[in-house]
C-alpha positions as CSV (number, residue, x, y, z in Angstrom):
1,M,0.0,0.0,0.0
2,M,1.4,3.4,-1.0
3,S,1.0,6.7,0.9
4,A,-1.4,9.3,-0.3
5,D,-1.5,12.9,0.6
6,D,-4.3,12.5,3.1
7,L,-3.2,9.2,4.6
8,L,0.5,8.6,5.2
9,Y,1.7,5.0,5.3
10,E,5.1,3.8,6.4
11,V,6.6,0.5,7.6
12,E,9.9,0.6,9.4
13,D,11.5,-1.7,12.0
14,G,8.4,-3.7,12.4
15,V,6.1,-0.7,13.0
16,C,3.4,0.3,10.6
17,R,2.7,4.1,11.0
18,L,-0.6,5.4,9.7
19,T,-1.1,9.1,9.8
20,L,-4.3,11.0,9.0
21,N,-3.1,14.0,7.1
22,R,-5.8,16.5,6.5
23,P,-4.9,19.0,9.1
24,R,-7.0,21.9,7.6
25,A,-10.1,19.6,7.9
26,L,-9.0,18.4,11.3
27,N,-8.3,15.0,9.7
28,A,-12.0,14.4,9.0
29,I,-12.2,11.0,7.2
30,T,-13.5,10.8,3.7
31,P,-15.0,7.6,2.3
32,D,-11.8,7.1,0.2
33,M,-9.6,7.5,3.3
34,R,-11.8,5.1,5.2
35,E,-11.4,2.4,2.5
36,R,-7.6,2.8,2.5
37,L,-7.5,2.6,6.3
38,I,-9.5,-0.6,6.2
39,E,-7.1,-2.0,3.6
40,A,-4.0,-0.9,5.7
41,F,-5.2,-2.7,8.8
42,G,-5.9,-5.8,6.8
43,D,-2.5,-5.6,5.2
44,A,-0.9,-5.3,8.6
45,S,-2.5,-8.5,9.7
46,G,-0.9,-10.5,6.9
47,N,2.5,-8.7,6.6
48,P,5.2,-10.5,8.5
49,G,7.2,-7.3,8.4
50,V,4.6,-5.5,10.6
51,R,4.5,-6.3,14.3
52,A,2.8,-3.2,15.7
53,V,0.7,-0.4,14.3
54,L,0.6,3.3,15.2
55,L,-2.3,5.5,14.3
56,T,-2.2,9.3,14.7
57,G,-3.1,12.6,13.0
58,T,-1.2,15.7,11.9
59,G,-1.9,19.2,13.2
60,R,-4.1,19.9,16.1
61,A,-6.6,17.1,15.8
62,F,-6.4,13.3,15.9
63,C,-9.7,13.0,13.8
64,S,-12.7,15.2,14.0
65,G,-15.0,12.5,12.6
66,A,-16.4,11.7,9.2
67,D,-16.2,14.3,6.5
68,L,-20.0,14.9,6.2
69,R,-19.5,16.9,3.0
70,A,-18.1,13.9,1.3
71,A,-20.7,11.5,2.8
72,A,-23.7,10.3,0.8
73,G,-26.1,9.9,3.7
74,V,-28.6,12.5,2.6
75,Q,-29.7,13.3,-1.0
76,E,-28.7,16.7,-2.3
77,D,-32.4,17.8,-2.9
78,G,-33.1,17.3,0.9
79,A,-35.3,14.3,0.3
80,A,-35.3,11.6,3.0
81,P,-33.1,8.6,2.1
82,R,-34.8,5.3,1.2
83,A,-35.5,2.7,3.9
84,G,-32.3,0.7,4.4
85,D,-29.9,3.2,2.8
86,I,-28.5,4.5,6.1
87,A,-28.1,1.1,7.8
88,R,-26.3,-0.1,4.7
89,L,-24.1,3.0,4.6
90,L,-23.1,2.4,8.3
91,R,-22.5,-1.3,7.9
92,D,-20.3,-0.8,4.8
93,G,-18.6,2.3,6.2
94,A,-18.0,3.3,9.8
95,Q,-18.7,-0.2,11.2
96,R,-16.3,-1.8,8.8
97,L,-13.6,0.7,9.8
98,V,-13.9,0.0,13.5
99,A,-14.1,-3.7,12.9
100,A,-10.9,-3.5,10.9
101,V,-9.1,-2.1,14.0
102,L,-10.6,-4.6,16.4
103,D,-9.8,-7.5,14.1
104,C,-6.3,-6.4,13.1
105,E,-3.9,-9.2,14.2
106,R,-1.3,-6.7,15.3
107,P,-1.4,-4.5,18.4
108,V,-2.7,-1.0,17.4
109,I,-1.8,2.1,19.4
110,A,-3.9,5.2,19.0
111,V,-1.7,8.3,19.4
112,V,-4.3,11.0,20.2
113,N,-2.5,14.3,19.5
114,G,-5.6,16.5,19.7
115,T,-9.4,16.4,19.2
116,A,-11.0,12.9,18.7
117,A,-14.6,13.4,17.9
118,G,-17.4,11.3,16.4
119,I,-16.0,8.4,14.5
120,G,-12.6,9.7,15.3
121,C,-13.3,9.1,19.0
122,H,-14.5,5.6,18.3
123,L,-11.5,4.9,16.0
124,A,-9.3,5.7,19.0
125,L,-11.4,3.6,21.5
126,A,-11.2,0.6,19.1
127,C,-7.4,0.6,19.4
128,D,-5.7,-1.8,21.8
129,L,-3.7,1.0,23.6
130,V,-4.5,4.7,23.7
131,L,-1.9,7.3,24.3
132,A,-3.2,10.9,24.6
133,A,-1.5,14.3,24.7
134,D,-2.3,16.4,27.7
135,G,-4.3,18.8,25.5
136,A,-6.3,16.1,23.7
137,R,-10.1,15.8,24.1
138,F,-12.7,13.2,23.3
139,I,-16.1,14.3,22.1
140,E,-19.3,12.2,21.5
141,V,-20.5,14.9,19.1
142,F,-23.5,13.1,17.7
143,A,-26.1,14.5,20.1
144,R,-25.1,18.0,19.2
145,R,-26.1,17.2,15.6
146,G,-29.3,15.4,16.6
147,L,-27.7,12.0,15.6
148,V,-27.4,8.6,17.1
149,P,-23.7,7.4,17.7
150,D,-22.3,5.2,15.0
151,G,-19.1,3.3,14.3
152,G,-19.7,0.9,17.2
153,G,-19.7,3.8,19.7
154,A,-22.2,2.4,22.2
155,Y,-20.6,-1.0,21.9
156,L,-17.1,0.4,22.7
157,L,-17.9,3.0,25.2
158,T,-20.2,0.9,27.3
159,R,-17.6,-1.8,27.7
160,L,-14.9,0.7,28.6
161,A,-16.7,3.1,30.9
162,G,-20.0,1.3,31.8
163,P,-23.5,2.1,30.8
164,Q,-24.1,5.1,33.0
165,R,-21.0,7.0,31.9
166,A,-21.6,6.0,28.3
167,K,-25.1,7.5,28.4
168,E,-23.8,10.7,30.1
169,L,-21.1,11.2,27.4
170,M,-23.5,10.4,24.5
171,F,-26.5,12.3,25.8
172,F,-24.7,15.6,26.5
173,G,-21.8,15.4,24.0
174,D,-19.5,17.4,26.2
175,D,-15.8,17.7,25.6
176,L,-13.9,15.1,27.7
177,P,-10.4,16.1,28.5
178,A,-7.6,13.6,28.2
179,A,-7.0,13.3,32.0
180,E,-10.7,12.6,32.7
181,A,-10.8,10.1,29.8
182,A,-7.9,8.3,31.5
183,R,-9.7,8.3,34.8
184,L,-12.7,6.6,33.1
185,G,-10.5,4.0,31.6
186,L,-10.7,5.2,28.0
187,V,-7.0,6.1,27.8
188,N,-4.0,4.2,29.0
189,R,-1.7,7.1,29.6
190,V,-1.7,10.9,29.2
191,V,1.6,12.6,28.5
192,A,2.8,16.1,27.8
193,D,2.3,17.2,24.3
194,D,6.0,17.3,23.5
195,E,6.5,13.7,24.9
196,L,3.7,12.1,22.9
197,A,5.7,11.1,19.8
198,S,8.6,9.7,21.8
199,T,6.4,7.7,24.2
200,A,4.4,6.3,21.2
201,E,7.6,5.2,19.5
202,H,8.9,3.6,22.7
203,W,5.6,1.6,23.1
204,A,5.5,0.6,19.4
205,R,9.1,-0.6,19.4
206,R,8.5,-2.7,22.6
207,L,5.5,-4.3,20.9
208,A,7.4,-4.9,17.7
209,A,10.1,-6.7,19.6
210,G,7.5,-8.9,21.4
211,P,5.9,-12.3,20.5
212,T,3.7,-11.2,17.6
213,L,1.4,-14.3,17.5
214,A,1.0,-14.3,21.3
215,H,-0.1,-10.7,21.0
216,A,-2.6,-11.5,18.3
217,L,-4.1,-14.4,20.3
218,T,-4.1,-12.3,23.5
219,K,-5.9,-9.5,21.7
220,R,-8.6,-12.0,20.4
221,L,-9.1,-13.4,23.9
222,V,-9.5,-10.0,25.6
223,N,-11.8,-8.7,22.9
224,R,-14.1,-11.7,23.3
225,A,-14.0,-11.8,27.1
226,L,-17.1,-9.7,27.6
227,E,-19.1,-11.5,25.0
228,G,-18.9,-15.2,25.8
229,D,-19.8,-17.4,28.8
230,R,-17.0,-18.8,31.0
231,A,-16.9,-22.2,29.3
232,S,-16.5,-20.7,25.8
233,C,-13.9,-18.2,27.0
234,F,-11.9,-21.0,28.8
235,E,-12.1,-23.1,25.7
236,A,-10.8,-20.2,23.5
237,E,-8.0,-19.7,26.0
238,A,-6.9,-23.4,25.8
239,L,-7.0,-23.3,22.0
240,A,-4.9,-20.1,22.0
241,Q,-2.3,-21.8,24.2
242,E,-2.3,-24.8,21.9
243,I,-1.6,-22.7,18.9
244,N,0.9,-20.4,20.5
245,M,3.0,-23.3,21.9
246,T,3.9,-24.3,18.3
247,T,5.7,-20.9,17.7
248,R,9.4,-20.2,17.8
249,D,8.8,-17.3,20.1
250,A,7.1,-19.4,22.7
251,R,10.0,-21.9,22.7
252,E,12.5,-19.0,22.8
253,G,10.7,-17.5,25.8
254,L,10.8,-20.7,27.8
255,R,14.5,-21.3,26.9
256,A,15.4,-17.8,27.8
257,F,13.7,-18.1,31.2
258,A,15.5,-21.4,31.9
259,E,18.8,-19.9,30.9
260,G,18.3,-16.7,32.9
261,R,18.5,-14.3,29.9
262,R,16.3,-11.9,28.1
263,A,14.2,-13.4,25.3
264,S,14.8,-12.4,21.7
265,F,11.5,-12.7,19.8
266,E,11.3,-12.9,16.0
267,G,7.6,-12.6,15.5
268,R,7.0,-16.2,14.5
């Protein structure tokens, strides 16, 4: 996949860096950007040269949401869309994007450098780890527009913050500062603005040096933990262990422990 002006793509030292690059539009996502993001997360899963993914934005925003001017949800003449049009648009659009992050077989770090609103907020919450600059803010902007949250927002936010907090954030649509988002469990760590990039690189390199398949299996177990009963979760855990113990990294980890040295993982 090649970089485009509005979505920068780079793979180096096992880290795939995806950068939303429409700073004048606060990195609002167009349909074309959305499709290329979905493709990029899919490519990361199957690329042995990728062992971690960083997602961030340029300028003063992480992502302000969908570019409504480029969306086709309402006809230009103002007529109401036909029954089924909106549901299809969401299934094929915002929901596919969030699912691509959740299903990516590599750990994904959201590096929230500024405002994350609407689908931009949900894109960050779908990531495995969230780093936020001190000045970042999260906004469930939908209620301000008379809209229902999309892109899996209720699914994600309820699991992270609980139903009462999710309703408060979605009903009022107030700005949520990064520090408060961290207190609610939406953010892993808040750092000073000038430390965000270096902290993100450090985390990404640690992940890229780790046991890649074990990370993928762990991500799958955690993502399914709130959706299955105990028996099915235990069975999934046993199967994950069975698969992982066939990898070189698992054998290397055990040997390193027995020999009293630091493990050197190869991602296979």
